[in-house]
C-alpha positions in Angstrom: 76.6 79.7 93.7 76.1 82.9 95.7 72.5 84.2 95.9 71.8 87.5 94.2 70.7 90.5 96.3 68.2 92.9 94.8 69.4 96.4 94.1 67.3 98.0 96.9 68.7 95.7 99.5 72.1 96.2 98.1 71.8 100.0 98.5 70.5 99.6 102.0 73.6 97.5 102.9 75.9 100.0 101.3 74.3 102.8 103.3 74.6 100.8 106.5 78.3 100.0 105.9 79.0 103.7 105.0 77.5 104.8 108.3 80.1 102.7 110.1 83.0 104.5 108.4 85.0 106.8 110.6 85.7 109.8 108.3 88.8 111.9 108.9 88.3 115.5 110.1 89.1 118.4 107.9 92.3 119.0 109.9 93.4 115.3 109.6 92.8 115.5 105.8 94.8 118.7 105.5 97.7 117.3 107.5 97.8 114.1 105.5 97.7 116.0 102.3 100.6 118.2 103.4 102.6 115.2 104.5 102.0 113.5 101.1 103.1 116.7 99.2 106.3 117.0 101.3 107.2 113.3 100.7 106.6 113.7 97.0 108.8 116.8 96.8 111.5 115.0 98.8 111.3 111.9 96.6 111.4 114.1 93.4 114.5 116.0 94.7 116.2 112.7 95.6 115.6 111.1 92.3 116.5 114.2 90.4 119.9 114.4 92.3 120.5 110.7 91.8 119.8 111.0 88.1 122.1 114.0 87.7 124.9 112.2 89.6 124.5 109.0 87.6 124.4 110.9 84.3 127.5 112.8 85.3 129.3 109.5 86.2 128.3 107.9 82.9 129.5 110.9 81.0 132.8 110.7 82.8 133.3 107.0 82.1 132.3 107.5 78.4 134.7 110.4 77.9 137.6 108.4 79.4 137.2 105.8 76.7 137.3 108.3 73.8 
């Protein structure tokens, strides 16, 4: 069974680990955010086009049978 750490020691460990983190700069954060937004817009456009195409094809097939 693992030993329990008291809350004060735990907070000290968290603070020590947080100080080791390399935080991104404001510029890196803005570029990453922009890249994510562009990829989301491209993915949305692709899936919208695919949905429209498949819907048109299904409508074409269903109308042929009638």
